[in-house]
C-alpha positions in Angstrom: -95.5 72.2 -189.2 -96.4 74.3 -192.2 -98.1 77.6 -192.5 -100.8 78.4 -195.1 -103.1 81.3 -196.0 -106.7 80.9 -197.2 -108.5 83.8 -198.9 -112.3 83.2 -198.8 -114.1 83.2 -202.1 -117.4 83.4 -200.2 -116.8 86.2 -197.7 -115.0 88.9 -199.6 -111.9 90.2 -197.9 -111.7 87.4 -195.3 -108.3 86.0 -194.9 -107.4 83.1 -192.6 -104.0 81.7 -191.9 -103.6 78.2 -190.6 -100.8 75.9 -189.5 -100.9 72.2 -190.4 -99.1 69.7 -188.2 -98.5 66.2 -189.6 -96.4 63.9 -187.4 -93.6 61.8 -189.0 -95.5 58.7 -188.0 -98.4 59.6 -190.4 -99.1 57.1 -193.1 -101.5 58.3 -195.8 -102.7 54.7 -196.2 -103.9 54.5 -192.6 -106.6 56.5 -190.7 -105.4 59.3 -188.5 -107.1 61.4 -185.8 -107.7 65.1 -186.4 -107.7 67.9 -183.9 -108.7 71.5 -184.8 -107.7 74.6 -182.7 -109.2 78.0 -182.9 -106.8 80.9 -182.3 -104.1 78.5 -183.5 -101.2 80.9 -183.1 -101.4 80.5 -179.3 -101.0 76.7 -179.6 -98.2 76.4 -182.2 -95.7 78.7 -180.5 -93.0 76.4 -179.2 -92.0 79.0 -176.6 -95.6 79.7 -175.5 -97.7 78.2 -172.8 -99.2 75.3 -174.7 -96.5 74.1 -177.2 -98.9 71.6 -178.8 -96.6 70.4 -181.6 -94.0 69.4 -179.0 -96.7 67.7 -176.8 -98.1 65.9 -179.9 -94.6 64.7 -180.9 -94.0 63.3 -177.5 -97.3 61.6 -177.0 -97.5 60.1 -180.5 -93.9 58.8 -180.2 -94.7 57.2 -176.8 -97.9 55.8 -178.3 -99.9 57.5 -175.6 -102.1 59.1 -178.3 -102.9 58.0 -181.9 -101.3 59.6 -184.9 -103.0 62.9 -185.0 -103.0 65.7 -187.6 -103.4 69.2 -186.1 -105.0 72.2 -187.8 -104.4 75.5 -186.0 -106.6 78.2 -187.5 -106.5 82.0 -187.1 -108.7 84.7 -188.6 -106.6 87.5 -189.9 -109.3 89.8 -191.3 
């Protein structure tokens, strides 16, 4: 999980932060699924209600879901 910040060049003063989840099983030479979350901070918190990175880790490891990249987006301003 990595955290990034994007400052819009189209909508002046708009800043978005986002988290990028890439599972260890990801191979850039193979297709991967993508899941995008709005209000991402609520989903990446490992002590929160959803704990999506932990759920993704477990499901991908068990092969119960495909290798999936997660994008968790927040609008800051």
